[in-house]
C-alpha positions in Angstrom: -12.0 13.8 5.3 -11.0 17.2 3.9 -13.5 19.9 3.3 -13.4 23.1 1.2 -16.0 25.9 1.5 -17.1 26.8 -2.0 -19.3 29.5 -3.3 -22.2 27.0 -3.7 -21.5 24.8 -0.7 -18.9 22.4 0.5 -16.7 19.9 -1.3 -15.6 16.9 0.8 -12.9 14.4 -0.2 -12.8 11.3 1.9 -9.7 9.5 3.0 -10.9 6.5 1.0 -10.9 8.5 -2.3 -7.3 9.8 -1.6 -6.2 6.2 -0.8 -7.7 4.9 -4.0 -5.9 7.6 -6.1 -2.6 6.7 -4.3 -3.1 3.0 -4.9 -3.7 3.4 -8.6 -0.7 5.8 -8.9 1.5 3.3 -7.1 0.4 0.4 -9.4 1.3 2.5 -12.5 5.0 2.2 -11.7 6.9 -0.6 -13.5 8.2 -3.1 -11.0 5.2 -2.8 -8.6 3.3 -6.0 -9.0 0.7 -5.6 -6.2 -0.4 -3.6 -3.2 0.1 -5.3 0.1 -2.9 -5.4 2.4 -1.0 -4.0 5.3 -3.5 -1.3 6.2 -6.9 -2.1 4.8 -8.9 -5.2 4.0 -10.1 -7.2 6.8 -13.8 -8.1 6.9 -14.7 -6.6 3.5 -12.0 -8.6 1.7 -13.1 -11.8 3.5 -16.5 -11.3 1.9 -14.8 -11.1 -1.5 -15.0 -7.3 -1.9 -11.8 -5.7 -3.3 -10.8 -2.4 -1.8 -9.5 0.2 -4.2 -7.4 1.5 -1.4 -5.7 -1.8 -0.4 -2.3 -1.2 1.1 -2.7 2.5 1.5 -3.2 4.6 4.7 -4.1 8.3 4.5 -3.9 10.8 7.3 -5.5 14.2 6.4 -5.0 17.3 8.5 -6.8 20.3 7.1 -5.3 20.6 3.5 -2.2 18.4 4.2 -1.9 14.6 3.6 0.5 12.0 4.8 0.2 8.8 2.8 1.6 5.4 3.6 1.8 2.9 0.8 2.6 -0.9 1.1 3.8 -2.5 -2.1 5.1 -5.8 -3.5 7.9 -5.4 -6.1 9.1 -7.6 -8.9 12.2 -9.7 -8.2 15.4 -8.4 -9.8 14.3 -4.8 -10.0 15.9 -1.8 -8.2 13.8 -1.5 -5.1 15.1 2.0 -4.2 14.3 3.3 -7.6 10.8 1.8 -7.6 10.2 3.3 -4.2 11.2 6.8 -5.3 9.1 6.6 -8.4 6.1 5.5 -6.3 6.6 8.5 -4.0 6.7 10.9 -6.9 3.7 9.5 -8.8 1.5 9.2 -5.7 2.4 12.8 -4.6 1.8 14.2 -8.1 -1.5 12.3 -8.7 -3.0 13.1 -5.4 -2.0 16.8 -5.5 -3.3 17.1 -9.1 -6.6 15.4 -8.5 -7.4 16.8 -5.1 -5.4 20.0 -4.6 -4.3 18.7 -1.3 -0.7 19.3 -0.2 1.0 15.9 0.1 3.7 16.4 2.7 4.9 12.8 2.9 4.6 9.6 0.9 6.1 6.7 2.9 6.7 3.6 0.9 6.9 0.2 2.6 8.2 -2.7 0.5 6.3 -5.6 2.0 7.5 -8.4 -0.4 9.2 -9.4 -3.5 7.3 -11.4 -6.2 9.4 -14.2 -7.6 7.6 -15.3 -10.7 7.7 -18.8 -12.2 9.9 -17.5 -15.0 12.5 -16.2 -12.6 12.6 -19.5 -10.6 13.2 -21.5 -13.8 16.2 -19.2 -14.7 17.8 -19.7 -11.3 17.4 -23.4 -11.1 19.7 -25.4 -13.4 17.8 -27.9 -15.5 18.6 -31.6 -15.4 20.6 -33.3 -18.1 
């Protein structure tokens, strides 16, 4: 949790809030179809609760943040380009909303989503 001393008291931003911002920012990128539950989830997801920070790990040191993001991308899209756009959007969103310095955004592609439409295009239809 990061904390700032203000004139009227302290403002504290939890890791969970930073992770939620990062998750939403990653999902805004075309080609990202879902977040992978690589870092969060567990017991709360078994109970049916969805985590806003699913697939995101945040490490805060003073005013610096390192963010790891696990995503699933759409089949047929440029994975490198998607990863770079996710890095840019996560960094910009977190820095704008929290005034933290995001020193790293590490993007891990955990899967490729092959939709039903893509499968039909690949498989030749019978005569």
